[in-house]
N, C-alpha and C positions, 0 to 999 in steps of 0.2 A: 669558493665554497662548491662542493658539488650537489649537483642536481637531482633530489631524490626520484630514485627509479619508481614509476607507477607500479602498482599491483594489480591494475584493473585490466581485465582480458579485453582484446579487440574484438569488438563485434562485427561480423562478416555480415554486409549487407547483401538482402537478395529481394525480388519482387514479392509482391503480397501474394501474388498466384502460386510461386514457387514455394513459398513457405506454406501455404495452406496444402500444396500437394504434398510437400513432405510430413505435414503434422497429418494427414488424413492417411497418408500410405505407412504411420507408424515410424517415420524415421526420427531421428534426432534432429531438434530444432534449437538445443542447447548454445549452440554457436553462434545463434543469430539472436538471443535473446538477452537483454542487460537486467538481470535480478533485481538490481539496485533501483531501478525505473519502473518496473513491472507492477502491473495494478493486479491485486487478487481480488476475487469474490468471495465473500465469507457470509454463511447465513447464519443467523441467530436467532433463538425463538426465545420471545419476550412474553410474560404473562399480559394477559388485556390491559391492566390497570399502567401496567409501566409505557404500554406503546401510546396511551390515552395521555399520560403525563409527558411523554418525549411530544407528542403532537402538541400539546397546550403550550408547551416551552419554544417548540421550533415557530409556532404561530407567533408569539409575542416577539420573539428575537426576528421575525421575518427571513426566516431558513427553513429549507427542508429537512424533514426528521433526518434523511441519511446525513446531510451536511452536519447537523448537530450531533448524532453520534459521533461522525469523525472528528469534529472539534473537540468534543471531550474525551474521547479516548487520546488524541494527540495531546492534549494537555495534560492528562493523566500521565502519560507515558514519558512526557518532558519533565514532570516533577520527581518521578522516579529516578529519570537520569541524572537530576540534579542531587537527589538523595545519595545516591551512589558515589558521585562524585563528591562529595562532603564527608563519605564514610572512606574515602581512599586516604 
């Protein structure tokens, strides 16, 4: 049986200092970044009542507000993925 070829690009390792230098100089750093494992920061504005409810629930569960939001969004995306699989 043939081994399936990986389509994942090879990441070229460099030091943090070199990465920072390239980034600050406006050079491309994409050959050094794995977007499958990258973390992206997203700002979301919520009404005050939503934040209060998030805080209440996160306290009840013993997790941070950020963790609760991540958990809930991940759960919802998993549900959507399952629904898509059923529709196929």
